[in-house]
C-alpha positions in Angstrom: 2.0 -11.9 112.7 4.5 -12.3 109.8 2.4 -15.2 108.5 -0.8 -13.2 108.6 1.0 -10.3 106.9 2.2 -12.5 104.1 -1.2 -14.1 103.6 -2.9 -10.7 103.6 -0.5 -9.6 100.9 -1.3 -12.6 98.7 -5.0 -12.0 99.1 -4.5 -8.4 98.0 -2.5 -9.5 95.0 -5.2 -12.0 94.0 -7.8 -9.2 94.3 -5.7 -6.7 92.2 -4.9 -9.3 89.5 -8.5 -10.6 89.5 -9.7 -7.1 88.6 -7.7 -7.3 85.4 -8.9 -10.8 84.6 -9.9 -10.0 81.0 -6.8 -7.9 80.3 -4.7 -10.7 78.9 -3.8 -14.4 79.3 -0.7 -13.3 81.2 -2.9 -11.8 83.9 -4.9 -15.0 84.2 -1.8 -17.1 84.4 -0.4 -14.8 87.0 -3.7 -15.0 89.0 -3.4 -18.8 89.1 0.3 -18.5 90.0 -0.5 -16.2 93.0 -3.3 -18.6 94.1 -0.9 -21.6 94.0 1.6 -19.5 96.0 -1.1 -18.9 98.6 -1.9 -22.6 98.8 1.8 -23.5 99.2 2.2 -20.8 101.8 -0.7 -22.1 103.9 0.4 -25.7 103.6 4.0 -24.9 104.8 2.8 -22.7 107.7 0.4 -25.4 108.9 3.3 -27.9 108.8 4.9 -26.0 111.7 1.9 -26.8 114.0 1.1 -30.0 115.9 -1.3 -32.0 113.8 -2.0 -35.8 113.6 0.7 -37.6 111.5 -1.8 -38.4 108.7 -2.7 -34.8 108.2 1.0 -33.8 108.4 1.8 -36.3 105.6 -1.0 -34.7 103.5 0.5 -31.2 104.1 4.0 -32.5 103.1 2.5 -34.0 99.9 0.7 -30.7 99.1 4.0 -28.8 99.7 5.8 -30.9 97.1 2.9 -31.3 94.6 2.2 -27.5 94.4 5.8 -26.7 93.4 5.6 -28.3 89.9 2.3 -26.5 89.2 4.0 -23.2 90.2 6.8 -24.0 87.8 4.3 -24.7 85.0 2.2 -21.6 85.5 5.3 -19.4 85.8 6.5 -20.8 82.4 3.0 -20.2 81.0 3.0 -16.7 82.3 6.4 -16.0 80.7 5.0 -17.3 77.4 2.0 -15.0 77.5 3.7 -11.9 78.9 3.3 -9.1 78.0 0.8 -9.9 75.2 -1.0 -13.1 74.3 1.3 -15.5 72.4 -0.7 -16.6 69.4 1.8 -19.4 68.6 1.2 -21.2 71.9 -1.9 -23.3 71.4 -3.7 -25.2 74.2 -2.2 -28.5 73.0 1.4 -27.1 73.1 0.8 -25.5 76.5 -0.6 -28.7 77.9 2.4 -30.6 76.5 4.7 -28.4 78.6 2.7 -29.3 81.7 2.8 -33.1 81.2 6.2 -33.7 82.9 5.1 -31.4 85.8 1.8 -33.1 86.1 3.7 -36.4 86.4 5.7 -34.8 89.3 2.4 -33.6 90.8 1.0 -37.2 90.8 4.2 -38.8 92.1 4.4 -36.3 95.0 1.3 -38.1 96.5 2.9 -41.6 96.0 5.9 -41.0 98.3 8.4 -41.4 95.5 10.5 -38.4 96.5 9.8 -38.0 100.2 8.3 -40.0 103.1 7.3 -39.1 106.7 7.0 -41.3 109.7 6.6 -38.7 112.5 5.4 -35.1 113.0 7.8 -32.4 111.7 10.1 -34.8 110.1 10.2 -36.0 106.5 13.0 -37.8 104.6 14.0 -37.8 100.9 14.9 -40.5 98.5 17.6 -40.3 95.8 14.9 -39.4 93.3 14.4 -36.1 95.2 17.3 -34.5 93.3 15.7 -35.4 90.0 12.5 -33.8 91.3 14.5 -30.6 92.1 16.4 -30.8 88.9 13.2 -31.0 86.7 11.7 -28.0 88.5 15.0 -26.2 88.2 15.0 -26.8 84.4 11.5 -25.5 84.0 11.9 -22.4 86.2 15.4 -21.4 85.3 16.4 -22.9 81.9 13.2 -23.0 79.9 11.6 -19.9 81.4 14.9 -18.1 81.4 15.5 -18.8 77.7 12.0 -17.6 76.8 12.3 -14.6 79.1 15.7 -13.6 77.5 14.2 -13.8 74.0 11.2 -11.6 75.1 13.5 -9.3 77.1 15.4 -8.4 73.9 12.2 -7.7 71.9 10.0 -5.9 74.4 10.6 -2.3 75.7 9.3 0.2 78.2 7.3 -0.7 81.2 6.8 -4.4 80.3 10.6 -4.8 80.1 11.0 -3.3 83.6 8.2 -5.5 84.9 9.8 -8.6 83.5 13.2 -7.6 84.9 11.8 -7.3 88.4 9.7 -10.4 88.3 12.6 -12.7 87.1 15.0 -11.1 89.6 12.5 -11.8 92.5 11.9 -15.4 91.5 15.6 -16.1 91.0 16.3 -14.9 94.6 13.3 -16.9 95.9 14.6 -20.0 94.1 18.1 -19.7 95.5 16.7 -19.4 99.1 14.5 -22.4 98.6 17.4 -24.5 97.1 19.6 -23.5 100.1 16.8 -24.8 102.4 16.6 -28.1 100.4 20.4 -28.6 100.6 20.3 -28.0 104.4 17.5 -30.5 104.7 19.5 -33.2 102.9 22.8 -32.5 104.5 21.8 -31.9 108.2 18.2 -33.0 108.4 15.2 -30.8 109.2 16.3 -27.2 110.1 15.4 -25.7 113.5 11.9 -24.2 113.5 13.3 -20.6 113.8 15.7 -21.1 110.9 12.9 -22.8 108.9 10.6 -19.9 109.4 13.3 -17.3 108.6 14.1 -19.1 105.3 10.4 -19.5 104.4 9.5 -15.9 105.1 12.6 -14.7 103.2 11.5 -16.6 100.1 7.9 -15.5 100.3 8.9 -11.9 100.7 11.0 -12.0 97.6 8.2 -13.7 95.7 5.8 -11.0 96.8 8.4 -8.4 95.6 8.3 -10.0 92.2 4.5 -10.3 92.2 4.0 -6.6 93.1 6.2 -5.7 90.1 3.5 -7.0 87.9 0.9 -4.7 89.4 3.0 -1.5 89.1 3.8 0.8 86.1 6.7 2.8 87.6 9.7 1.3 89.3 12.7 2.3 91.4 16.0 2.0 89.6 17.7 -1.1 90.8 21.0 0.9 91.1 19.3 2.9 93.9 17.7 -0.1 95.7 21.0 -1.9 95.9 24.4 -0.4 96.2 27.2 -1.8 94.1 28.8 -3.9 96.9 25.4 -5.4 97.9 24.8 -6.5 94.3 28.3 -8.0 94.0 27.8 -10.0 97.3 24.3 -11.2 96.3 25.5 -12.3 92.8 28.4 -14.2 94.3 26.2 -16.0 96.8 23.7 -16.9 94.1 26.5 -18.3 91.9 27.9 -20.3 94.8 24.4 -21.7 95.6 24.0 -22.9 92.0 27.4 -24.6 92.2 26.4 -26.3 95.4 23.1 -27.6 93.9 24.9 -29.0 90.9 27.6 -30.6 92.9 25.3 -32.4 95.3 22.9 -33.4 92.5 25.9 -35.0 90.6 27.3 -36.5 93.8 24.0 -38.2 94.5 23.9 -39.8 91.1 27.5 -40.9 91.1 27.2 -42.5 94.6 24.6 -44.9 93.1 27.1 -46.3 90.6 29.9 -46.9 93.1 32.5 -46.2 90.3 33.9 -43.0 91.8 35.0 -42.6 95.4 33.8 -39.6 97.4 37.4 -38.3 97.8 38.0 -38.4 94.0 34.7 -36.7 93.4 35.5 -34.0 96.0 38.9 -33.3 94.4 37.4 -33.1 90.9 34.5 -30.9 91.9 36.7 -28.6 93.9 39.0 -28.1 90.8 36.1 -27.5 88.5 34.7 -24.8 90.9 38.1 -23.1 91.4 38.8 -23.0 87.6 35.4 -21.8 86.5 34.0 -19.6 89.3 36.5 -16.8 88.8 35.6 -16.2 85.1 31.9 -16.1 85.9 32.5 -13.8 88.9 34.6 -11.4 86.7 31.9 -11.2 84.0 29.1 -10.6 86.6 31.1 -7.9 88.4 32.0 -6.3 85.1 28.4 -6.0 84.2 27.4 -4.6 87.6 30.2 -2.0 87.3 29.1 -1.0 83.8 25.5 -0.4 85.0 26.6 1.9 87.8 29.3 3.8 85.8 26.9 4.6 82.9 24.3 5.9 85.3 26.7 8.1 87.3 28.3 9.5 84.2 24.9 10.5 82.7 23.8 12.2 85.9 27.0 14.1 86.4 27.0 15.3 82.8 23.4 16.6 83.1 24.1 18.4 86.4 27.2 20.1 85.1 25.5 21.3 82.0 22.6 22.6 84.1 25.0 24.6 86.3 26.5 26.6 83.4 23.2 27.8 82.2 22.8 31.6 82.6 19.3 31.8 84.1 19.3 35.6 84.1 19.4 35.9 80.3 16.3 37.1 78.6 16.8 35.5 75.1 14.1 32.8 75.1 15.5 30.8 72.2 19.0 30.6 73.6 17.8 29.6 77.1 15.3 27.1 75.6 18.0 25.4 73.6 20.3 25.1 76.6 17.5 23.6 78.7 16.5 21.1 76.0 20.2 20.0 75.7 20.3 19.2 79.4 17.0 17.3 79.5 17.9 15.4 76.3 21.3 14.3 77.6 19.9 13.1 80.9 16.8 11.3 79.4 18.7 9.7 76.5 16.0 10.6 74.1 16.4 10.9 70.3 14.9 14.3 70.1 13.1 17.0 72.2 10.9 20.0 71.3 9.1 22.8 73.2 5.4 23.0 72.5 4.0 26.5 73.2 0.8 26.8 75.1 -0.8 28.6 72.2 0.4 26.0 69.7 -2.2 24.2 67.5 -1.0 20.9 69.1 -2.6 21.8 72.4 -5.9 22.9 70.7 -6.1 19.4 69.2 -5.2 17.8 72.6 -7.6 19.5 74.9 -7.5 16.9 77.7 -3.7 16.8 77.7 -3.5 20.6 77.8 -5.9 20.8 80.7 -4.0 18.1 82.7 -0.6 19.7 82.2 -1.9 23.2 83.0 -3.8 22.4 86.1 -1.5 19.7 87.7 2.0 20.8 86.6 2.9 17.1 86.8 5.2 15.2 84.4 3.2 12.9 82.2 4.4 9.5 80.8 2.1 8.5 77.9 3.0 4.8 78.3 1.6 4.9 81.8 -1.9 6.0 80.7 -3.0 2.4 79.9 -2.3 1.5 83.6 -4.1 4.6 85.0 -7.4 4.6 83.1 -9.3 3.5 86.2 -8.0 6.5 88.2 -9.7 9.2 86.3 -11.6 9.6 83.0 -9.0 12.2 81.9 -6.4 9.5 81.6 -8.6 7.6 79.1 -9.1 10.8 77.1 -5.4 11.6 77.0 -4.7 8.0 75.9 -7.1 8.4 73.0 -5.6 11.8 72.0 -2.0 10.5 72.1 -2.7 7.2 70.3 0.0 6.5 67.7 2.2 9.4 68.7 5.9 8.7 69.5 6.3 10.8 72.7 7.7 9.3 75.8 7.3 12.2 78.2 5.8 15.6 78.7 7.5 18.1 81.1 5.2 21.1 81.7 6.5 24.6 82.2 4.5 27.1 84.1 1.7 27.4 86.6 -2.1 27.2 86.4 -2.4 31.0 86.0 0.5 31.2 83.4 1.1 28.0 81.4 4.0 28.5 79.0 4.0 25.1 77.3 5.7 21.7 77.7 8.7 19.8 76.6 7.8 16.8 74.5 10.4 14.1 74.6 10.8 11.5 71.8 11.2 7.8 72.7 14.3 7.0 74.8 17.3 5.1 73.5 16.4 1.4 73.6 12.8 2.3 74.4 13.6 2.3 78.1 11.0 3.0 80.7 11.2 6.0 83.1 12.1 5.0 86.6 11.0 6.7 89.8 14.5 8.3 90.0 14.3 9.5 86.4 10.9 11.3 87.1 12.3 12.8 90.3 15.4 14.2 88.5 13.2 15.6 85.7 11.1 17.3 88.4 14.2 18.9 89.8 15.1 20.2 86.3 11.5 21.4 85.9 11.7 23.3 89.2 15.1 24.6 88.4 14.3 25.9 84.9 10.6 27.0 85.2 11.1 30.5 86.6 13.9 31.3 84.2 11.9 30.1 81.2 8.8 32.0 82.3 10.8 35.2 82.7 12.3 34.9 79.3 8.9 34.0 77.8 7.3 37.1 79.3 10.2 39.3 78.1 9.7 37.8 74.6 6.0 38.5 74.7 6.6 42.1 76.0 9.1 42.8 73.1 6.6 41.4 70.6 3.8 43.7 71.9 6.1 46.7 71.8 7.2 45.8 68.3 3.6 45.3 67.2 2.5 48.7 68.6 
């Protein structure tokens, strides 16, 4: 049942990405990446069933030959994400694939693995070099490019890239743990093998779905601080294990260093270096949580001191804008009145905010054009404007206007939690602002008469 569920998810992913085939090269690379993942998943699942030994060997070869292609297309995807990379020509892209294509061919020549009986395959010393090369492509090269792009891009693409890389890092760690188990203790039990396999696939799917979404949960809500700390420590330990066993395998061939000497040296290196790395990782996690909690507490405290019974619209409006500005971390905020010329020039936007009363993120319009024609119209109206969010105030029968928020600090994307908190502020402030607005309009009519 779990296998069918995973296969169904991959087919859905292929369908969704395939619909955006002409969107960019990144989408096309990701389509191929998902397709290769589906082939790999089918091959590994079939390996758990009783087949003739020749067919089983073929499945083992497919298992090992697809992995380098996945590494290559993941690298290619990172190159082209989020927009086409004009500097990466077909020749350069093919050059990146050459070492992985060599691995692909060698996987069918039994250079890394061999199998003599069903549900059993053995590895040669060269297997660690096979793992090492894929590790370099998936972690070092892709990671270097991703970090460079992560610093330059902003908004939704930045959030997507963060989720995708996180998912693949977790999947890689799980698969490396399985590889280490295979080489230390032999083939794992069928139950353990399937648990590891499904865990890695689920995390890969988690990363793939990130590419298809435009609004995400804040990672601080998904994982508690302790969970993140434990996960980061396990990942760090798994990387250390991989490096130690890879070096041990190479040293054992030279017969110049005894196993006991190697064990002492490697233990000392781990003891000396793991604590500084752990400290830096924990410090970064604590900083993420503290900044978020401080921001939320400050916004809520400022909202509590607002006098909602006051009738002075300007005073109340300034207090509300201060709360929203502090929470959203935007550079500026302004209230656009319903009768303002701005809404006359943005008819589709005005109608959407008035009839739906929903918070609108202009950056998301590019991902929602297929939902309704009004999103395409609003995208056209707002082209070139530096507004990150609209928070409407009012109801269909009495629309007062909307708060227009400037781009956020660091051009950050709005998470699901950010939108939910803004909705709470919207619900909390709307009646008070409408009352003050009606009082202001009444005073203006009396003064005019």
